Every structure is written in structure tokens, then in C-alpha cells.
PDB file of N, CA, C and O in Angstrom:
ATOM      1  N   MET A   1       0.839  -1.169   0.000  1.00  0.00           N
ATOM      2  CA  MET A   1       0.000   0.000   0.000  1.00  0.00           C
ATOM      3  C   MET A   1       0.889   1.239   0.000  1.00  0.00           C
ATOM      4  O   MET A   1       1.811   1.338   0.810  1.00  0.00           O
ATOM      5  N   SER A   2       0.622   2.183  -0.900  1.00  0.00           N
ATOM      6  CA  SER A   2       1.473   3.361  -0.981  1.00  0.00           C
ATOM      7  C   SER A   2       1.026   4.410   0.036  1.00  0.00           C
ATOM      8  O   SER A   2      -0.156   4.550   0.349  1.00  0.00           O
ATOM      9  N   GLN A   3       1.993   5.118   0.520  1.00  0.00           N
ATOM     10  CA  GLN A   3       1.705   6.177   1.481  1.00  0.00           C
ATOM     11  C   GLN A   3       1.972   7.516   0.808  1.00  0.00           C
ATOM     12  O   GLN A   3       2.907   7.654   0.020  1.00  0.00           O
ATOM     13  N   ILE A   4       1.146   8.489   1.127  1.00  0.00           N
ATOM     14  CA  ILE A   4       1.316   9.823   0.564  1.00  0.00           C
ATOM     15  C   ILE A   4       2.369  10.556   1.382  1.00  0.00           C
ATOM     16  O   ILE A   4       2.299  10.635   2.608  1.00  0.00           O
ATOM     17  N   GLN A   5       3.331  11.081   0.670  1.00  0.00           N
ATOM     18  CA  GLN A   5       4.391  11.836   1.321  1.00  0.00           C
ATOM     19  C   GLN A   5       3.899  13.264   1.571  1.00  0.00           C
ATOM     20  O   GLN A   5       3.166  13.808   0.745  1.00  0.00           O
ATOM     21  N   PRO A   6       4.286  13.880   2.689  1.00  0.00           N
ATOM     22  CA  PRO A   6       3.801  15.231   2.997  1.00  0.00           C
ATOM     23  C   PRO A   6       4.223  16.271   1.959  1.00  0.00           C
ATOM     24  O   PRO A   6       3.528  17.274   1.799  1.00  0.00           O
ATOM     25  N   GLU A   7       5.328  16.071   1.253  1.00  0.00           N
ATOM     26  CA  GLU A   7       5.779  17.077   0.300  1.00  0.00           C
ATOM     27  C   GLU A   7       5.072  16.963  -1.052  1.00  0.00           C
ATOM     28  O   GLU A   7       5.228  17.841  -1.901  1.00  0.00           O
ATOM     29  N   GLN A   8       4.299  15.897  -1.264  1.00  0.00           N
ATOM     30  CA  GLN A   8       3.569  15.750  -2.516  1.00  0.00           C
ATOM     31  C   GLN A   8       2.344  16.661  -2.511  1.00  0.00           C
ATOM     32  O   GLN A   8       1.661  16.806  -1.497  1.00  0.00           O
ATOM     33  N   THR A   9       2.087  17.259  -3.648  1.00  0.00           N
ATOM     34  CA  THR A   9       0.901  18.105  -3.789  1.00  0.00           C
ATOM     35  C   THR A   9       0.039  17.534  -4.908  1.00  0.00           C
ATOM     36  O   THR A   9       0.562  16.899  -5.823  1.00  0.00           O
ATOM     37  N   PRO A  10      -1.245  17.745  -4.851  1.00  0.00           N
ATOM     38  CA  PRO A  10      -2.122  17.238  -5.914  1.00  0.00           C
ATOM     39  C   PRO A  10      -1.877  18.011  -7.209  1.00  0.00           C
ATOM     40  O   PRO A  10      -1.375  19.134  -7.169  1.00  0.00           O
ATOM     41  N   PRO A  11      -2.220  17.430  -8.346  1.00  0.00           N
ATOM     42  CA  PRO A  11      -2.038  18.138  -9.616  1.00  0.00           C
ATOM     43  C   PRO A  11      -2.959  19.355  -9.674  1.00  0.00           C
ATOM     44  O   PRO A  11      -3.974  19.400  -8.978  1.00  0.00           O
ATOM     45  N   PRO A  12      -2.607  20.346 -10.507  1.00  0.00           N
ATOM     46  CA  PRO A  12      -3.454  21.544 -10.603  1.00  0.00           C
ATOM     47  C   PRO A  12      -4.823  21.200 -11.207  1.00  0.00           C
ATOM     48  O   PRO A  12      -4.972  20.225 -11.943  1.00  0.00           O
ATOM     49  N   VAL A  13      -5.791  22.011 -10.879  1.00  0.00           N
ATOM     50  CA  VAL A  13      -7.149  21.807 -11.359  1.00  0.00           C
ATOM     51  C   VAL A  13      -7.204  22.122 -12.850  1.00  0.00           C
ATOM     52  O   VAL A  13      -6.642  23.121 -13.299  1.00  0.00           O
ATOM     53  N   GLY A  14      -7.882  21.265 -13.617  1.00  0.00           N
ATOM     54  CA  GLY A  14      -7.978  21.456 -15.062  1.00  0.00           C
ATOM     55  C   GLY A  14      -8.936  22.562 -15.446  1.00  0.00           C
ATOM     56  O   GLY A  14      -8.648  23.338 -16.358  1.00  0.00           O
ATOM     57  N   GLU A  15     -10.042  22.650 -14.788  1.00  0.00           N
ATOM     58  CA  GLU A  15     -11.006  23.706 -15.068  1.00  0.00           C
ATOM     59  C   GLU A  15     -11.857  23.950 -13.826  1.00  0.00           C
ATOM     60  O   GLU A  15     -11.942  23.109 -12.930  1.00  0.00           O
ATOM     61  N   GLU A  16     -12.475  25.111 -13.798  1.00  0.00           N
ATOM     62  CA  GLU A  16     -13.325  25.447 -12.662  1.00  0.00           C
ATOM     63  C   GLU A  16     -14.671  24.756 -12.801  1.00  0.00           C
ATOM     64  O   GLU A  16     -15.140  24.502 -13.911  1.00  0.00           O
ATOM     65  N   ILE A  17     -15.275  24.461 -11.690  1.00  0.00           N
ATOM     66  CA  ILE A  17     -16.617  23.887 -11.689  1.00  0.00           C
ATOM     67  C   ILE A  17     -17.612  25.034 -11.755  1.00  0.00           C
ATOM     68  O   ILE A  17     -17.538  25.982 -10.973  1.00  0.00           O
ATOM     69  N   HIS A  18     -18.535  24.937 -12.688  1.00  0.00           N
ATOM     70  CA  HIS A  18     -19.539  25.988 -12.838  1.00  0.00           C
ATOM     71  C   HIS A  18     -20.819  25.571 -12.124  1.00  0.00           C
ATOM     72  O   HIS A  18     -21.363  24.494 -12.368  1.00  0.00           O
ATOM     73  N   LEU A  19     -21.281  26.435 -11.247  1.00  0.00           N
ATOM     74  CA  LEU A  19     -22.560  26.235 -10.576  1.00  0.00           C
ATOM     75  C   LEU A  19     -23.423  27.459 -10.820  1.00  0.00           C
ATOM     76  O   LEU A  19     -22.939  28.584 -10.695  1.00  0.00           O
ATOM     77  N   PRO A  20     -24.686  27.269 -11.163  1.00  0.00           N
ATOM     78  CA  PRO A  20     -25.550  28.436 -11.360  1.00  0.00           C
ATOM     79  C   PRO A  20     -25.800  29.152 -10.037  1.00  0.00           C
ATOM     80  O   PRO A  20     -25.737  28.550  -8.966  1.00  0.00           O
ATOM     81  N   GLY A  21     -26.078  30.422 -10.133  1.00  0.00           N
ATOM     82  CA  GLY A  21     -26.354  31.207  -8.939  1.00  0.00           C
ATOM     83  C   GLY A  21     -27.732  30.888  -8.374  1.00  0.00           C
ATOM     84  O   GLY A  21     -28.526  30.201  -9.017  1.00  0.00           O
ATOM     85  N   PRO A  22     -28.011  31.375  -7.192  1.00  0.00           N
ATOM     86  CA  PRO A  22     -29.327  31.138  -6.593  1.00  0.00           C
ATOM     87  C   PRO A  22     -30.424  31.828  -7.409  1.00  0.00           C
ATOM     88  O   PRO A  22     -30.215  32.911  -7.957  1.00  0.00           O
ATOM     89  N   SER A  23     -31.579  31.196  -7.480  1.00  0.00           N
ATOM     90  CA  SER A  23     -32.659  31.725  -8.290  1.00  0.00           C
ATOM     91  C   SER A  23     -34.012  31.288  -7.730  1.00  0.00           C
ATOM     92  O   SER A  23     -34.154  30.201  -7.171  1.00  0.00           O
ATOM     93  N   LEU A  24     -34.979  32.149  -7.894  1.00  0.00           N
ATOM     94  CA  LEU A  24     -36.357  31.818  -7.523  1.00  0.00           C
ATOM     95  C   LEU A  24     -37.128  31.221  -8.696  1.00  0.00           C
ATOM     96  O   LEU A  24     -38.276  30.807  -8.533  1.00  0.00           O
ATOM     97  N   LEU A  25     -36.508  31.172  -9.880  1.00  0.00           N
ATOM     98  CA  LEU A  25     -37.211  30.711 -11.062  1.00  0.00           C
ATOM     99  C   LEU A  25     -37.780  29.292 -10.933  1.00  0.00           C
ATOM    100  O   LEU A  25     -38.921  29.076 -11.344  1.00  0.00           O
ATOM    101  N   PRO A  26     -37.054  28.321 -10.389  1.00  0.00           N
ATOM    102  CA  PRO A  26     -37.663  26.989 -10.272  1.00  0.00           C
ATOM    103  C   PRO A  26     -38.914  26.969  -9.397  1.00  0.00           C
ATOM    104  O   PRO A  26     -39.883  26.276  -9.705  1.00  0.00           O
ATOM    105  N   ILE A  27     -38.889  27.722  -8.320  1.00  0.00           N
ATOM    106  CA  ILE A  27     -40.045  27.760  -7.415  1.00  0.00           C
ATOM    107  C   ILE A  27     -41.225  28.462  -8.089  1.00  0.00           C
ATOM    108  O   ILE A  27     -42.361  27.995  -7.999  1.00  0.00           O
ATOM    109  N   LEU A  28     -40.957  29.581  -8.763  1.00  0.00           N
ATOM    110  CA  LEU A  28     -42.024  30.301  -9.454  1.00  0.00           C
ATOM    111  C   LEU A  28     -42.575  29.482 -10.618  1.00  0.00           C
ATOM    112  O   LEU A  28     -43.773  29.529 -10.900  1.00  0.00           O
ATOM    113  N   ASN A  29     -41.711  28.735 -11.291  1.00  0.00           N
ATOM    114  CA  ASN A  29     -42.134  27.877 -12.390  1.00  0.00           C
ATOM    115  C   ASN A  29     -43.082  26.791 -11.878  1.00  0.00           C
ATOM    116  O   ASN A  29     -44.132  26.538 -12.470  1.00  0.00           O
ATOM    117  N   ALA A  30     -42.699  26.161 -10.780  1.00  0.00           N
ATOM    118  CA  ALA A  30     -43.552  25.129 -10.191  1.00  0.00           C
ATOM    119  C   ALA A  30     -44.872  25.726  -9.691  1.00  0.00           C
ATOM    120  O   ALA A  30     -45.925  25.102  -9.822  1.00  0.00           O
ATOM    121  N   ALA A  31     -44.815  26.919  -9.125  1.00  0.00           N
ATOM    122  CA  ALA A  31     -46.045  27.572  -8.666  1.00  0.00           C
ATOM    123  C   ALA A  31     -46.950  27.897  -9.846  1.00  0.00           C
ATOM    124  O   ALA A  31     -48.170  27.759  -9.748  1.00  0.00           O
ATOM    125  N   GLY A  32     -46.366  28.325 -10.957  1.00  0.00           N
ATOM    126  CA  GLY A  32     -47.161  28.645 -12.138  1.00  0.00           C
ATOM    127  C   GLY A  32     -47.895  27.437 -12.685  1.00  0.00           C
ATOM    128  O   GLY A  32     -49.080  27.524 -13.007  1.00  0.00           O
ATOM    129  N   ILE A  33     -47.202  26.308 -12.794  1.00  0.00           N
ATOM    130  CA  ILE A  33     -47.875  25.117 -13.322  1.00  0.00           C
ATOM    131  C   ILE A  33     -48.920  24.604 -12.332  1.00  0.00           C
ATOM    132  O   ILE A  33     -49.954  24.075 -12.741  1.00  0.00           O
ATOM    133  N   THR A  34     -48.657  24.756 -11.032  1.00  0.00           N
ATOM    134  CA  THR A  34     -49.638  24.339 -10.021  1.00  0.00           C
ATOM    135  C   THR A  34     -50.889  25.207 -10.096  1.00  0.00           C
ATOM    136  O   THR A  34     -52.006  24.693 -10.044  1.00  0.00           O
ATOM    137  N   ILE A  35     -50.706  26.515 -10.216  1.00  0.00           N
ATOM    138  CA  ILE A  35     -51.849  27.429 -10.336  1.00  0.00           C
ATOM    139  C   ILE A  35     -52.638  27.118 -11.603  1.00  0.00           C
ATOM    140  O   ILE A  35     -53.869  27.155 -11.590  1.00  0.00           O
ATOM    141  N   ALA A  36     -51.939  26.813 -12.699  1.00  0.00           N
ATOM    142  CA  ALA A  36     -52.619  26.485 -13.949  1.00  0.00           C
ATOM    143  C   ALA A  36     -53.456  25.213 -13.805  1.00  0.00           C
ATOM    144  O   ALA A  36     -54.578  25.153 -14.307  1.00  0.00           O
ATOM    145  N   VAL A  37     -52.924  24.204 -13.129  1.00  0.00           N
ATOM    146  CA  VAL A  37     -53.676  22.959 -12.931  1.00  0.00           C
ATOM    147  C   VAL A  37     -54.911  23.213 -12.060  1.00  0.00           C
ATOM    148  O   VAL A  37     -55.988  22.682 -12.331  1.00  0.00           O
ATOM    149  N   VAL A  38     -54.748  24.018 -11.027  1.00  0.00           N
ATOM    150  CA  VAL A  38     -55.906  24.359 -10.187  1.00  0.00           C
ATOM    151  C   VAL A  38     -56.908  25.169 -11.005  1.00  0.00           C
ATOM    152  O   VAL A  38     -58.118  25.005 -10.851  1.00  0.00           O
ATOM    153  N   GLY A  39     -56.402  26.041 -11.873  1.00  0.00           N
ATOM    154  CA  GLY A  39     -57.279  26.860 -12.706  1.00  0.00           C
ATOM    155  C   GLY A  39     -58.100  26.063 -13.699  1.00  0.00           C
ATOM    156  O   GLY A  39     -59.164  26.513 -14.123  1.00  0.00           O
ATOM    157  N   ILE A  40     -57.620  24.876 -14.078  1.00  0.00           N
ATOM    158  CA  ILE A  40     -58.393  24.028 -14.999  1.00  0.00           C
ATOM    159  C   ILE A  40     -59.745  23.671 -14.382  1.00  0.00           C
ATOM    160  O   ILE A  40     -60.758  23.597 -15.078  1.00  0.00           O
ATOM    161  N   THR A  41     -59.746  23.453 -13.084  1.00  0.00           N
ATOM    162  CA  THR A  41     -60.993  23.037 -12.421  1.00  0.00           C
ATOM    163  C   THR A  41     -61.768  24.191 -11.797  1.00  0.00           C
ATOM    164  O   THR A  41     -62.929  24.013 -11.428  1.00  0.00           O
ATOM    165  N   THR A  42     -61.165  25.359 -11.669  1.00  0.00           N
ATOM    166  CA  THR A  42     -61.861  26.451 -10.981  1.00  0.00           C
ATOM    167  C   THR A  42     -62.263  27.590 -11.902  1.00  0.00           C
ATOM    168  O   THR A  42     -63.445  27.924 -11.985  1.00  0.00           O
ATOM    169  N   SER A  43     -61.312  28.188 -12.592  1.00  0.00           N
ATOM    170  CA  SER A  43     -61.632  29.394 -13.347  1.00  0.00           C
ATOM    171  C   SER A  43     -60.629  29.596 -14.482  1.00  0.00           C
ATOM    172  O   SER A  43     -59.444  29.291 -14.345  1.00  0.00           O
ATOM    173  N   LEU A  44     -61.117  30.106 -15.584  1.00  0.00           N
ATOM    174  CA  LEU A  44     -60.225  30.396 -16.712  1.00  0.00           C
ATOM    175  C   LEU A  44     -59.227  31.498 -16.374  1.00  0.00           C
ATOM    176  O   LEU A  44     -58.103  31.486 -16.875  1.00  0.00           O
ATOM    177  N   ILE A  45     -59.618  32.439 -15.540  1.00  0.00           N
ATOM    178  CA  ILE A  45     -58.715  33.528 -15.156  1.00  0.00           C
ATOM    179  C   ILE A  45     -57.516  32.966 -14.396  1.00  0.00           C
ATOM    180  O   ILE A  45     -56.374  33.336 -14.669  1.00  0.00           O
ATOM    181  N   ILE A  46     -57.776  32.080 -13.450  1.00  0.00           N
ATOM    182  CA  ILE A  46     -56.689  31.461 -12.675  1.00  0.00           C
ATOM    183  C   ILE A  46     -55.817  30.602 -13.601  1.00  0.00           C
ATOM    184  O   ILE A  46     -54.595  30.576 -13.459  1.00  0.00           O
ATOM    185  N   LEU A  47     -56.444  29.909 -14.536  1.00  0.00           N
ATOM    186  CA  LEU A  47     -55.701  29.101 -15.502  1.00  0.00           C
ATOM    187  C   LEU A  47     -54.741  29.970 -16.297  1.00  0.00           C
ATOM    188  O   LEU A  47     -53.569  29.624 -16.441  1.00  0.00           O
ATOM    189  N   PHE A  48     -55.225  31.098 -16.818  1.00  0.00           N
ATOM    190  CA  PHE A  48     -54.377  31.966 -17.630  1.00  0.00           C
ATOM    191  C   PHE A  48     -53.281  32.639 -16.807  1.00  0.00           C
ATOM    192  O   PHE A  48     -52.173  32.848 -17.301  1.00  0.00           O
ATOM    193  N   ILE A  49     -53.583  32.975 -15.565  1.00  0.00           N
ATOM    194  CA  ILE A  49     -52.546  33.541 -14.691  1.00  0.00           C
ATOM    195  C   ILE A  49     -51.449  32.511 -14.453  1.00  0.00           C
ATOM    196  O   ILE A  49     -50.265  32.838 -14.533  1.00  0.00           O
ATOM    197  N   GLY A  50     -51.830  31.275 -14.160  1.00  0.00           N
ATOM    198  CA  GLY A  50     -50.850  30.214 -13.948  1.00  0.00           C
ATOM    199  C   GLY A  50     -50.033  29.936 -15.194  1.00  0.00           C
ATOM    200  O   GLY A  50     -48.816  29.775 -15.106  1.00  0.00           O
ATOM    201  N   LEU A  51     -50.677  29.874 -16.358  1.00  0.00           N
ATOM    202  CA  LEU A  51     -49.958  29.642 -17.605  1.00  0.00           C
ATOM    203  C   LEU A  51     -49.001  30.783 -17.929  1.00  0.00           C
ATOM    204  O   LEU A  51     -47.889  30.549 -18.401  1.00  0.00           O
ATOM    205  N   ALA A  52     -49.434  32.017 -17.674  1.00  0.00           N
ATOM    206  CA  ALA A  52     -48.565  33.166 -17.934  1.00  0.00           C
ATOM    207  C   ALA A  52     -47.328  33.116 -17.027  1.00  0.00           C
ATOM    208  O   ALA A  52     -46.212  33.371 -17.479  1.00  0.00           O
ATOM    209  N   LEU A  53     -47.534  32.790 -15.762  1.00  0.00           N
ATOM    210  CA  LEU A  53     -46.405  32.682 -14.834  1.00  0.00           C
ATOM    211  C   LEU A  53     -45.481  31.545 -15.256  1.00  0.00           C
ATOM    212  O   LEU A  53     -44.260  31.701 -15.256  1.00  0.00           O
ATOM    213  N   PHE A  54     -46.063  30.400 -15.617  1.00  0.00           N
ATOM    214  CA  PHE A  54     -45.269  29.255 -16.037  1.00  0.00           C
ATOM    215  C   PHE A  54     -44.464  29.573 -17.297  1.00  0.00           C
ATOM    216  O   PHE A  54     -43.260  29.319 -17.340  1.00  0.00           O
ATOM    217  N   LEU A  55     -45.107  30.119 -18.310  1.00  0.00           N
ATOM    218  CA  LEU A  55     -44.408  30.421 -19.563  1.00  0.00           C
ATOM    219  C   LEU A  55     -43.357  31.517 -19.382  1.00  0.00           C
ATOM    220  O   LEU A  55     -42.271  31.443 -19.955  1.00  0.00           O
ATOM    221  N   GLY A  56     -43.684  32.528 -18.587  1.00  0.00           N
ATOM    222  CA  GLY A  56     -42.721  33.605 -18.345  1.00  0.00           C
ATOM    223  C   GLY A  56     -41.467  33.114 -17.633  1.00  0.00           C
ATOM    224  O   GLY A  56     -40.352  33.477 -18.006  1.00  0.00           O
ATOM    225  N   THR A  57     -41.653  32.292 -16.611  1.00  0.00           N
ATOM    226  CA  THR A  57     -40.486  31.784 -15.886  1.00  0.00           C
ATOM    227  C   THR A  57     -39.701  30.774 -16.723  1.00  0.00           C
ATOM    228  O   THR A  57     -38.477  30.702 -16.619  1.00  0.00           O
ATOM    229  N   THR A  58     -40.394  29.997 -17.548  1.00  0.00           N
ATOM    230  CA  THR A  58     -39.699  29.041 -18.414  1.00  0.00           C
ATOM    231  C   THR A  58     -38.826  29.769 -19.427  1.00  0.00           C
ATOM    232  O   THR A  58     -37.673  29.392 -19.638  1.00  0.00           O
ATOM    233  N   ILE A  59     -39.362  30.799 -20.050  1.00  0.00           N
ATOM    234  CA  ILE A  59     -38.589  31.579 -21.027  1.00  0.00           C
ATOM    235  C   ILE A  59     -37.392  32.247 -20.347  1.00  0.00           C
ATOM    236  O   ILE A  59     -36.285  32.231 -20.884  1.00  0.00           O
ATOM    237  N   ARG A  60     -37.611  32.824 -19.183  1.00  0.00           N
ATOM    238  CA  ARG A  60     -36.511  33.484 -18.453  1.00  0.00           C
ATOM    239  C   ARG A  60     -35.442  32.473 -18.035  1.00  0.00           C
ATOM    240  O   ARG A  60     -34.249  32.764 -18.118  1.00  0.00           O
ATOM    241  N   TRP A  61     -35.858  31.296 -17.591  1.00  0.00           N
ATOM    242  CA  TRP A  61     -34.944  30.251 -17.150  1.00  0.00           C
ATOM    243  C   TRP A  61     -34.084  29.771 -18.327  1.00  0.00           C
ATOM    244  O   TRP A  61     -32.874  29.589 -18.186  1.00  0.00           O
ATOM    245  N   ILE A  62     -34.715  29.570 -19.480  1.00  0.00           N
ATOM    246  CA  ILE A  62     -33.963  29.150 -20.668  1.00  0.00           C
ATOM    247  C   ILE A  62     -32.984  30.236 -21.089  1.00  0.00           C
ATOM    248  O   ILE A  62     -31.844  29.933 -21.442  1.00  0.00           O
ATOM    249  N   ALA A  63     -33.405  31.493 -21.058  1.00  0.00           N
ATOM    250  CA  ALA A  63     -32.513  32.594 -21.431  1.00  0.00           C
ATOM    251  C   ALA A  63     -31.316  32.683 -20.483  1.00  0.00           C
ATOM    252  O   ALA A  63     -30.187  32.887 -20.928  1.00  0.00           O
ATOM    253  N   ASP A  64     -31.558  32.531 -19.188  1.00  0.00           N
ATOM    254  CA  ASP A  64     -30.457  32.558 -18.218  1.00  0.00           C
ATOM    255  C   ASP A  64     -29.484  31.411 -18.449  1.00  0.00           C
ATOM    256  O   ASP A  64     -28.270  31.596 -18.366  1.00  0.00           O
ATOM    257  N   THR A  65     -30.011  30.229 -18.740  1.00  0.00           N
ATOM    258  CA  THR A  65     -29.153  29.070 -18.994  1.00  0.00           C
ATOM    259  C   THR A  65     -28.330  29.265 -20.259  1.00  0.00           C
ATOM    260  O   THR A  65     -27.142  28.943 -20.279  1.00  0.00           O
ATOM    261  N   ARG A  66     -28.943  29.788 -21.309  1.00  0.00           N
ATOM    262  CA  ARG A  66     -28.200  30.056 -22.549  1.00  0.00           C
ATOM    263  C   ARG A  66     -27.101  31.077 -22.314  1.00  0.00           C
ATOM    264  O   ARG A  66     -26.007  30.940 -22.861  1.00  0.00           O
ATOM    265  N   ARG A  67     -27.370  32.098 -21.512  1.00  0.00           N
ATOM    266  CA  ARG A  67     -26.354  33.102 -21.212  1.00  0.00           C
ATOM    267  C   ARG A  67     -25.200  32.484 -20.427  1.00  0.00           C
ATOM    268  O   ARG A  67     -24.036  32.781 -20.694  1.00  0.00           O
ATOM    269  N   ASP A  68     -25.520  31.622 -19.458  1.00  0.00           N
ATOM    270  CA  ASP A  68     -24.471  30.951 -18.683  1.00  0.00           C
ATOM    271  C   ASP A  68     -23.626  30.051 -19.574  1.00  0.00           C
ATOM    272  O   ASP A  68     -22.403  30.020 -19.431  1.00  0.00           O
ATOM    273  N   ILE A  69     -24.249  29.322 -20.484  1.00  0.00           N
ATOM    274  CA  ILE A  69     -23.518  28.437 -21.380  1.00  0.00           C
ATOM    275  C   ILE A  69     -22.640  29.242 -22.328  1.00  0.00           C
ATOM    276  O   ILE A  69     -21.538  28.808 -22.665  1.00  0.00           O
ATOM    277  N   ALA A  70     -23.105  30.397 -22.757  1.00  0.00           N
ATOM    278  CA  ALA A  70     -22.326  31.236 -23.666  1.00  0.00           C
ATOM    279  C   ALA A  70     -21.038  31.746 -23.005  1.00  0.00           C
ATOM    280  O   ALA A  70     -20.068  32.042 -23.703  1.00  0.00           O
ATOM    281  N   HIS A  71     -21.017  31.850 -21.696  1.00  0.00           N
ATOM    282  CA  HIS A  71     -19.832  32.336 -20.994  1.00  0.00           C
ATOM    283  C   HIS A  71     -18.814  31.235 -20.702  1.00  0.00           C
ATOM    284  O   HIS A  71     -17.732  31.523 -20.190  1.00  0.00           O
ATOM    285  N   LEU A  72     -19.141  29.979 -21.018  1.00  0.00           N
ATOM    286  CA  LEU A  72     -18.182  28.899 -20.816  1.00  0.00           C
ATOM    287  C   LEU A  72     -17.085  28.986 -21.871  1.00  0.00           C
ATOM    288  O   LEU A  72     -17.325  29.508 -22.960  1.00  0.00           O
ATOM    289  N   PRO A  73     -15.889  28.489 -21.575  1.00  0.00           N
ATOM    290  CA  PRO A  73     -14.824  28.494 -22.582  1.00  0.00           C
ATOM    291  C   PRO A  73     -15.237  27.661 -23.798  1.00  0.00           C
ATOM    292  O   PRO A  73     -16.000  26.704 -23.670  1.00  0.00           O
ATOM    293  N   LEU A  74     -14.727  28.033 -24.985  1.00  0.00           N
ATOM    294  CA  LEU A  74     -15.091  27.331 -26.207  1.00  0.00           C
ATOM    295  C   LEU A  74     -14.653  25.877 -26.205  1.00  0.00           C
ATOM    296  O   LEU A  74     -15.332  25.024 -26.778  1.00  0.00           O
ATOM    297  N   ASP A  75     -13.521  25.584 -25.566  1.00  0.00           N
ATOM    298  CA  ASP A  75     -13.026  24.211 -25.554  1.00  0.00           C
ATOM    299  C   ASP A  75     -13.533  23.429 -24.350  1.00  0.00           C
ATOM    300  O   ASP A  75     -12.940  22.416 -23.978  1.00  0.00           O
ATOM    301  N   HIS A  76     -14.617  23.883 -23.741  1.00  0.00           N
ATOM    302  CA  HIS A  76     -15.177  23.214 -22.567  1.00  0.00           C
ATOM    303  C   HIS A  76     -15.578  21.795 -22.925  1.00  0.00           C
ATOM    304  O   HIS A  76     -16.427  21.578 -23.790  1.00  0.00           O
ATOM    305  N   GLY A  77     -14.966  20.836 -22.258  1.00  0.00           N
ATOM    306  CA  GLY A  77     -15.297  19.429 -22.456  1.00  0.00           C
ATOM    307  C   GLY A  77     -14.643  18.807 -23.669  1.00  0.00           C
ATOM    308  O   GLY A  77     -14.881  17.631 -23.942  1.00  0.00           O
ATOM    309  N   ALA A  78     -13.820  19.549 -24.418  1.00  0.00           N
ATOM    310  CA  ALA A  78     -13.165  18.996 -25.609  1.00  0.00           C
ATOM    311  C   ALA A  78     -12.135  17.966 -25.194  1.00  0.00           C
ATOM    312  O   ALA A  78     -11.342  18.193 -24.280  1.00  0.00           O
ATOM    313  N   GLY A  79     -12.154  16.858 -25.860  1.00  0.00           N
ATOM    314  CA  GLY A  79     -11.167  15.824 -25.615  1.00  0.00           C
ATOM    315  C   GLY A  79     -11.488  14.908 -24.454  1.00  0.00           C
ATOM    316  O   GLY A  79     -10.764  13.938 -24.230  1.00  0.00           O
ATOM    317  N   GLU A  80     -12.527  15.174 -23.718  1.00  0.00           N
ATOM    318  CA  GLU A  80     -12.894  14.329 -22.599  1.00  0.00           C
ATOM    319  C   GLU A  80     -13.840  13.241 -23.092  1.00  0.00           C
ATOM    320  O   GLU A  80     -14.695  13.481 -23.944  1.00  0.00           O
ATOM    321  N   LYS A  81     -13.675  12.069 -22.552  1.00  0.00           N
ATOM    322  CA  LYS A  81     -14.557  10.960 -22.910  1.00  0.00           C
ATOM    323  C   LYS A  81     -15.336  10.552 -21.664  1.00  0.00           C
ATOM    324  O   LYS A  81     -14.768  10.342 -20.592  1.00  0.00           O
ATOM    325  N   TYR A  82     -16.638  10.449 -21.833  1.00  0.00           N
ATOM    326  CA  TYR A  82     -17.484  10.021 -20.731  1.00  0.00           C
ATOM    327  C   TYR A  82     -17.973   8.617 -21.028  1.00  0.00           C
ATOM    328  O   TYR A  82     -18.392   8.330 -22.149  1.00  0.00           O
ATOM    329  N   HIS A  83     -17.926   7.768 -20.067  1.00  0.00           N
ATOM    330  CA  HIS A  83     -18.355   6.389 -20.258  1.00  0.00           C
ATOM    331  C   HIS A  83     -19.698   6.180 -19.634  1.00  0.00           C
ATOM    332  O   HIS A  83     -20.238   5.075 -19.687  1.00  0.00           O
TER     333      HIS A  83
END
């Protein structure tokens, strides 16, 4: 069994890990679809409010994700093989 020597250091990091920032969009998106489902059985006004909230948050969420992906390096993931 090999032992790690105290003077050994780990290799440098190849790339930074990207994590999205905190957002209320997932919660608002779920609330929108829930309101829309409740609106199906209660009122068309509630249905349209829920659908508007759901569609608005979905569009915003996709736009934010596209912007985040656009800021990644061009060679992100190049040459890596996933099994």
C-alpha cells in the first residue's frame, strides 16, 4: 500500500466547476404550473394567470441558462470521454 508523502501536492485543477447562482425561477415555475392545474378546475382567469407565470419563468430560465452556457470556454469538455 502506498503512502502519501507530505511534500507531494495534488495536480493543478484542469477547469473550474460551474454552478448556477441562486434563483427563484424553479419555485415560481412550479407555482405557475400548479396554479394552472388548479385553474383548470376552478376558473379560466386562474388558468391563464398560472400559464402566464409558467411560460414567463420558463422563457426566463432558458434565457439565463443560454447566457451561462455562452460564458463557458469554447473548448469546454473537448477531448474528454465520458463512459
